[in-house]
C-alpha positions, -999 to 999 in steps of 0.1 A, spaced: 0 0 -1 27 24 7 55 12 -21 64 47 -29 64 45 -67 28 35 -67 11 45 -32 -28 47 -33 -44 73 -25 -41 87 9 -51 128 11 -85 145 15 -74 174 -8 -93 164 -42 -60 171 -64 -39 151 -45 -62 124 -45 -64 126 -79 -29 125 -86 -22 98 -64 -48 77 -82 -31 80 -115 2 72 -98 -13 38 -89 -28 30 -119 -4 43 -143 24 27 -126 51 2 -139 38 -31 -123 3 -22 -134 15 -15 -167 34 -44 -169 5 -67 -160 -19 -52 -188 10 -56 -212 16 -95 -202 -19 -99 -204 -23 -88 -245 -35 -51 -237 -24 -21 -248 -19 11 -230 -49 33 -243 -40 73 -249 -64 98 -232 -65 113 -199 -75 95 -162 -110 88 -171 -98 72 -201 -73 51 -188 -98 42 -157 -126 33 -181 -101 10 -205 -85 -6 -170 -121 -18 -158 -129 -30 -191 -99 -50 -194 -98 -60 -163 -135 -75 -164 -123 -95 -197 -94 -110 -181 -90 -109 -145 -128 -114 -131 -129 -148 -117 -160 -144 -96 -185 -136 -123 -208 -122 -98 -204 -149 -68 -191 -143 -35 -149 -145 -31 -147 -180 -20 -167 -193 -49 -145 -176 -78 -127 -196 -104 -90 -201 -101 -72 -192 -136 -44 -216 -149 -15 -193 -150 21 -208 -161 47 -204 -136 64 -173 -146 26 -150 -150 25 -163 -115 53 -148 -104 46 -117 -126 12 -115 -106 27 -120 -72 56 -92 -79 29 -65 -95 7 -71 -64 36 -70 -38 45 -34 -55 7 -21 -56 6 -30 -19 -19 -63 -19 4 -85 5 28 -66 27 9 -56 60 21 -18 70 14 -8 109 -4 22 115 16 56 110 1 78 132 1 81 173 -31 88 182 -66 83 159 -104 101 161 -115 63 152 -109 26 149 -126 8 124 -127 -25 118 -144 -41 80 -160 -69 80 -154 -99 51 -153 -137 50 -156 -156 89 -118 -162 95 -113 -128 86 -136 -112 107 -121 -133 135 -86 -121 127 -97 -84 119 -111 -81 156 -79 -100 169 -60 -75 153 -78 -44 168 -76 -59 202 -43 -62 197 -34 -26 186 -54 -11 218 -38 -30 243 -5 -21 228 -13 15 241 -30 27 205 -50 56 216 -86 57 204 -105 92 214 -140 77 200 -152 47 189 -140 15 176 -167 4 151 -171 -32 136 -185 -29 105 -205 -58 87 -240 -70 72 -267 -97 79 -246 -117 49 -253 -155 56 -217 -174 59 -214 -202 35 -206 -242 47 -172 -237 43 -172 -207 65 -193 -224 92 -165 -253 87 -137 -229 90 -151 -219 126 -160 -252 138 -128 -266 130 -110 -238 152 -134 -241 180 -152 -214 174 -193 -209 169 -207 -219 139 -226 -186 136 -250 -176 109 -238 -143 95 -210 -123 90 -223 -98 116 -227 -127 139 -193 -133 138 -181 -102 141 -198 -101 173 -188 -133 186 -156 -122 179 -159 -88 199 -172 -105 227 -144 -131 230 -113 -111 223 -126 -82 249 -140 -103 272 -178 -85 273 -211 -103 275 -238 -80 270 -239 -49 246 -244 -16 267 -268 2 241 -288 -15 213 -307 -5 182 -321 -20 146 -346 -30 129 -354 -64 115 -372 -65 82 -373 -106 79 -349 -95 50 -310 -93 56 -307 -67 27 -328 -40 49 -324 -51 80 -297 -33 103 -282 -36 140 -259 -17 160 -246 -27 195 -222 -8 213 -201 -25 244 -179 -7 266 -147 -29 280 -128 -14 307 -101 8 298 -111 5 261 -129 28 240 -165 16 230 -170 -9 208 -196 -6 182 -206 -39 162 -227 -24 130 -245 -45 106 -258 -23 76 -286 -26 53 -279 -27 12 -284 8 -6 -295 -16 -37 -316 -40 -16 -331 -53 -44 -300 -63 -63 -274 -75 -36 -259 -74 1 -245 -46 18 -210 -42 5 -178 -22 16 -193 12 7 -227 7 23 -212 -3 57 -189 27 58 -215 53 44 -241 38 75 -213 42 100 -210 76 94 -241 79 99 -241 72 135 -209 87 145 -201 122 147 -173 127 121 -154 160 121 -133 175 93 -94 164 103 -105 135 119 -82 106 116 -98 74 113 -77 40 111 -93 13 90 -83 -27 94 -88 -54 68 -67 -77 51 -37 -67 31 -51 -79 1 -83 -58 4 -61 -24 14 -62 -4 -18 -97 -12 -28 -114 -6 5 -92 22 14 -103 38 -18 -137 31 -9 -133 53 22 -121 79 7 -152 82 -17 -177 78 12 -158 94 41 -132 116 30 -144 134 7 -179 140 22 -169 140 57 -130 157 52 -118 130 72 -83 115 73 -82 78 61 -57 55 69 -63 15 57 -36 -11 71 -37 -49 69 -37 -75 94 0 -87 102 -2 -126 98 30 -128 121 11 -118 150 6 -150 177 -23 -143 195 -44 -143 155 -32 -180 151 -67 -191 162 -79 -185 127 -45 -186 105 -49 -165 70 -57 -185 43 -36 -193 14 -41 -164 -10 -33 -174 -49 -24 -155 -78 -58 -156 -94 -71 -137 -57 -48 -111 -65 -57 -105 -99 -92 -104 -87 -82 -77 -61 -67 -57 -84 -92 -52 -104 -112 -42 -71 -93 -18 -68 -93 -3 -100 -130 -4 -98 -129 14 -65 -104 39 -80 -128 47 -105 -161 53 -84 -135 74 -66 -124 97 -93 -163 98 -108 -170 111 -74 -142 138 -73 -148 150 -110 -189 146 -113 -198 158 -76 -234 152 -70 
């Protein structure tokens, strides 16, 4: 994420963000990937480059086909191509974890995901807080009522953890276990009997730590899909008093840092004027071994490079065509 020759956007100033988007998408590693897969770099401005990359990656690097990430097919890549993909992913900030850069934050946000990732990210948040990272606002743990797959439930069961039913259930169980809390101090929500419309908010108050809010967001397009990352970030912003200049630290997995960071810039930094920093869980931490990181393949990295391209295109559109 913090590679000097291809950093992702980090600032809140529109011109700076645009310059950093350009640096990432026009970087040597990404150009090399495109050339290796038979693409010809387009003429034109950043808008045209992003359009080309979105279309190109849809044709060559979309292995999900509208399915959830665990159901994506794995491409058959020769060894040289696999090595090129991994080298590019490292240069583009999708592999190596980077520790938080600031000494204190207004808020700490944990992003949900697959079941094992939920457990690991909550554990990493606890590690940072217990290591003395000051957070003056709240810790927000963001998810949705996405049902877990059979594979996710088996992963939890194999680790001796409850086989919860939804993503937010896993996050809530992890918060209770890691922070040694039993019941929320505050609870709110709406149950519509449909996971795309429902939402919930549970706030825990562990001794000596900031309040921890576990939030399940509804979808902004409930008739078409479940809530995604931008939905959860936007929904949280409606529940907390974000102020210009607030430093917000977001936790995800290294492979998702570029795309989820750009989603956060679009949904939080641009409208609220806050500063966003996004870091990936450090897989070397022994206290996260209850659920080790799953093996990530070159195909997975190509898929998430595409996710980053799409997120940067949406961010650029928000900056150049404000609503």
